C-alpha positions as YAML, in Angstrom:
chain: A
units: angstrom
residues:
- id: 1
  name: UNK
  ca: [122.77, 213.25, 387.97]
- id: 2
  name: UNK
  ca: [120.05, 211.34, 386.30]
- id: 3
  name: UNK
  ca: [116.40, 211.59, 387.32]
- id: 4
  name: UNK
  ca: [115.16, 207.96, 387.54]
- id: 5
  name: UNK
  ca: [111.57, 207.78, 386.86]
- id: 6
  name: UNK
  ca: [109.89, 204.61, 388.30]
- id: 7
  name: UNK
  ca: [106.26, 203.07, 388.13]
- id: 8
  name: UNK
  ca: [105.22, 200.92, 390.93]
- id: 9
  name: UNK
  ca: [102.28, 198.45, 390.35]
- id: 10
  name: UNK
  ca: [100.79, 197.40, 393.43]
- id: 11
  name: UNK
  ca: [100.67, 199.06, 396.89]
- id: 12
  name: UNK
  ca: [100.90, 195.92, 399.15]
- id: 13
  name: UNK
  ca: [104.07, 194.86, 401.43]
- id: 14
  name: UNK
  ca: [106.35, 194.65, 398.14]
- id: 15
  name: UNK
  ca: [105.14, 197.96, 396.58]
- id: 16
  name: UNK
  ca: [105.44, 199.72, 399.98]
- id: 17
  name: UNK
  ca: [109.23, 198.28, 400.25]
- id: 18
  name: UNK
  ca: [110.24, 199.39, 396.78]
- id: 19
  name: UNK
  ca: [108.82, 203.00, 397.40]
- id: 20
  name: UNK
  ca: [111.25, 203.54, 400.21]
- id: 21
  name: UNK
  ca: [114.30, 202.03, 398.49]
- id: 22
  name: UNK
  ca: [113.33, 204.30, 395.36]
- id: 23
  name: UNK
  ca: [112.78, 207.31, 397.24]
- id: 24
  name: UNK
  ca: [116.01, 206.95, 399.34]
- id: 25
  name: UNK
  ca: [117.70, 207.16, 395.60]
- id: 26
  name: UNK
  ca: [116.03, 210.12, 395.21]
- id: 27
  name: UNK
  ca: [113.71, 208.75, 392.18]
- id: 28
  name: UNK
  ca: [110.65, 210.14, 391.02]
- id: 29
  name: UNK
  ca: [108.05, 207.33, 391.74]
- id: 30
  name: UNK
  ca: [104.46, 206.97, 390.33]
- id: 31
  name: UNK
  ca: [101.95, 204.58, 392.27]
- id: 32
  name: UNK
  ca: [99.23, 202.31, 390.99]
- id: 33
  name: UNK
  ca: [96.77, 200.34, 392.62]
- id: 34
  name: UNK
  ca: [93.36, 198.79, 392.14]
- id: 35
  name: UNK
  ca: [93.02, 199.96, 396.11]
- id: 36
  name: UNK
  ca: [92.08, 203.33, 395.41]
- id: 37
  name: UNK
  ca: [91.76, 204.51, 399.42]
- id: 38
  name: UNK
  ca: [94.92, 202.72, 400.42]
- id: 39
  name: UNK
  ca: [96.95, 203.72, 397.44]
- id: 40
  name: UNK
  ca: [95.98, 207.17, 397.25]
- id: 41
  name: UNK
  ca: [96.84, 207.78, 400.89]
- id: 42
  name: UNK
  ca: [100.17, 206.12, 400.15]
- id: 43
  name: UNK
  ca: [100.69, 208.17, 397.33]
- id: 44
  name: UNK
  ca: [99.67, 211.52, 399.20]
- id: 45
  name: UNK
  ca: [101.88, 210.55, 402.16]
- id: 46
  name: UNK
  ca: [104.97, 210.33, 400.17]
- id: 47
  name: UNK
  ca: [104.43, 213.17, 397.43]
- id: 48
  name: UNK
  ca: [103.87, 210.55, 394.60]
- id: 49
  name: UNK
  ca: [101.53, 210.71, 391.36]
- id: 50
  name: UNK
  ca: [98.55, 208.21, 391.90]
- id: 51
  name: UNK
  ca: [96.79, 206.11, 389.14]
- id: 52
  name: UNK
  ca: [94.13, 203.42, 389.61]
- id: 53
  name: UNK
  ca: [94.74, 201.89, 385.97]
- id: 54
  name: UNK
  ca: [97.99, 200.70, 385.07]
- id: 55
  name: UNK
  ca: [97.23, 200.75, 381.36]
- id: 56
  name: UNK
  ca: [96.82, 204.50, 381.89]
- id: 57
  name: UNK
  ca: [99.86, 205.05, 383.97]
- id: 58
  name: UNK
  ca: [101.91, 203.06, 381.19]
- id: 59
  name: UNK
  ca: [100.42, 205.20, 378.34]
- id: 60
  name: UNK
  ca: [100.78, 208.63, 380.13]
- id: 61
  name: UNK
  ca: [104.03, 208.36, 381.90]
- id: 62
  name: UNK
  ca: [107.57, 208.01, 380.09]
- id: 63
  name: UNK
  ca: [109.01, 205.51, 382.92]
- id: 64
  name: UNK
  ca: [112.55, 204.15, 383.16]
- id: 65
  name: UNK
  ca: [111.64, 200.98, 385.12]
- id: 66
  name: UNK
  ca: [108.33, 199.53, 386.25]
- id: 67
  name: UNK
  ca: [107.91, 196.97, 388.99]
- id: 68
  name: UNK
  ca: [104.87, 194.75, 388.94]
- id: 69
  name: UNK
  ca: [104.19, 193.64, 392.52]
- id: 70
  name: UNK
  ca: [100.81, 191.73, 392.05]
- id: 71
  name: UNK
  ca: [100.12, 188.14, 392.90]
- id: 72
  name: UNK
  ca: [99.31, 185.22, 390.34]
- id: 73
  name: UNK
  ca: [97.51, 185.78, 387.23]
- id: 74
  name: UNK
  ca: [97.52, 189.53, 387.85]
- id: 75
  name: UNK
  ca: [101.21, 189.87, 387.50]
- id: 76
  name: UNK
  ca: [101.42, 187.76, 383.90]
- id: 77
  name: UNK
  ca: [98.58, 190.21, 382.40]
- id: 78
  name: UNK
  ca: [99.99, 193.22, 383.40]
- id: 79
  name: UNK
  ca: [103.37, 192.34, 382.07]
- id: 80
  name: UNK
  ca: [102.21, 191.50, 378.75]
- id: 81
  name: UNK
  ca: [100.04, 194.29, 378.43]
- id: 82
  name: UNK
  ca: [103.25, 196.57, 379.71]
- id: 83
  name: UNK
  ca: [105.04, 194.95, 376.95]
- id: 84
  name: UNK
  ca: [102.18, 195.30, 374.16]
- id: 85
  name: UNK
  ca: [101.72, 199.01, 375.08]
- id: 86
  name: UNK
  ca: [105.50, 199.92, 374.90]
- id: 87
  name: UNK
  ca: [105.96, 197.63, 371.58]
- id: 88
  name: UNK
  ca: [108.46, 195.84, 373.02]
- id: 89
  name: UNK
  ca: [107.72, 192.47, 371.08]
...
C-alpha cells in the first residue's frame, strides 16, 4: 500500500474537511496555518505535524500533494511560491 503524504495549508472549514477525508484514507497529513493557536490544537488533536510557515513546510517535507485552502490573494501567492520552491516551472 502506498503511504500518501499530504500538506494542507489553511485550517479553516475546507482544511478541516480535507483533513478528515485524508485521515479516513490513512494518509499522513501535515498542517500549516497562520492561526498558531487553532492550527496547533487541530494538529495535536489529530496527530499531525504542524507548521506556521508554508514555505518551511514545502522545503522540509516531501509531499505527494498540497491543498492550499486560503482565500483571495493568499491562494495565488502560495501557489506560485510552491511551484517556485519545487522547480515546477
